C-alpha positions as CSV (number, residue, x, y, z in Angstrom):
1,M,0.2,0.0,0.0
2,T,2.9,2.5,-1.1
3,D,1.0,4.0,-3.8
4,S,0.1,7.8,-4.2
5,L,-3.3,7.2,-3.4
6,A,-2.7,5.4,0.0
7,A,-0.3,8.5,0.7
8,E,-3.3,11.0,-0.1
9,L,-5.5,9.4,2.3
10,S,-3.0,9.1,4.8
11,D,-2.3,12.6,4.6
12,L,-5.9,13.4,4.6
13,F,-6.4,11.7,8.1
14,Q,-3.1,13.5,9.3
15,T,-4.7,16.7,8.4
16,S,-8.5,16.6,9.1
17,I,-8.0,14.7,12.3
18,R,-4.7,15.0,13.5
19,K,-4.1,11.2,13.5
20,P,-2.6,8.7,11.0
21,P,-4.7,6.3,10.0
22,P,-4.9,2.7,11.3
23,A,-3.0,-0.3,9.7
24,P,-5.0,-1.3,6.4
25,E,-6.4,-4.3,8.1
26,E,-7.4,-2.8,11.5
27,A,-11.1,-1.6,12.2
28,L,-11.5,1.9,11.7
29,S,-13.9,1.8,14.8
30,D,-10.7,0.6,16.9
31,H,-9.1,3.7,16.0
32,L,-11.7,6.7,15.4
33,D,-14.8,7.8,17.1
34,S,-17.8,8.4,15.2
35,M,-17.2,12.4,14.7
36,E,-13.6,11.6,13.7
37,L,-14.9,9.3,10.8
38,M,-17.3,11.8,9.8
39,T,-14.6,14.5,9.6
40,V,-12.3,12.2,7.6
41,V,-15.3,11.1,5.1
42,V,-16.1,14.7,4.7
43,A,-12.3,15.3,3.8
44,I,-12.1,12.7,1.5
45,E,-15.2,13.7,-0.3
46,D,-14.1,17.2,-0.7
47,H,-10.6,16.4,-1.8
48,F,-11.5,13.6,-4.3
49,H,-15.0,15.4,-5.3
50,I,-16.8,11.9,-4.8
51,I,-19.4,10.8,-2.6
52,F,-19.7,8.1,-0.1
53,E,-22.9,6.6,-0.5
54,P,-24.4,4.9,2.5
55,E,-23.5,1.6,1.0
56,D,-19.9,2.6,0.7
57,E,-19.9,3.4,4.5
58,E,-21.4,0.1,5.4
59,R,-18.5,-1.7,3.6
60,A,-15.7,0.6,4.8
61,H,-14.5,-1.4,7.9
62,T,-10.7,-0.7,7.7
63,F,-8.3,1.6,6.0
64,G,-7.8,-0.8,3.2
65,D,-11.5,-0.9,2.6
66,V,-11.7,2.6,2.4
67,L,-8.7,2.8,-0.1
68,D,-10.5,0.6,-2.2
69,I,-13.6,2.3,-2.1
70,V,-12.0,5.8,-3.1
71,R,-9.6,4.2,-5.7
72,A,-12.9,2.6,-7.6
73,K,-14.9,6.3,-7.5
74,V,-11.6,8.0,-8.9
75,E,-11.2,5.8,-11.4
76,T,-14.8,6.2,-12.6
77,T,-14.5,9.8,-12.4
C-alpha cells in the first residue's frame, strides 16, 4: 500500500483529524470515534470530489476498505 492514493488518504487523516490512519487491516472503529470518522469522510469527499454512498460507508470497515472504495470512485470519474 505504498501507492500515491494511499499516501494522499494518509495525509487526509493527518490533516483532518490529526491522527495517522490505522493499519490497512485494522478496524476503523477501533481507532476513530464517529465524529472523527465523519470528518475524515467529508475530507475525502472534498479532496477527491466524490460522494460516499450509504452502502460505501457500510462496507468501509478498515483503511484498506476505504482505499479500495476511493480508488474505485476515482477511477470512474
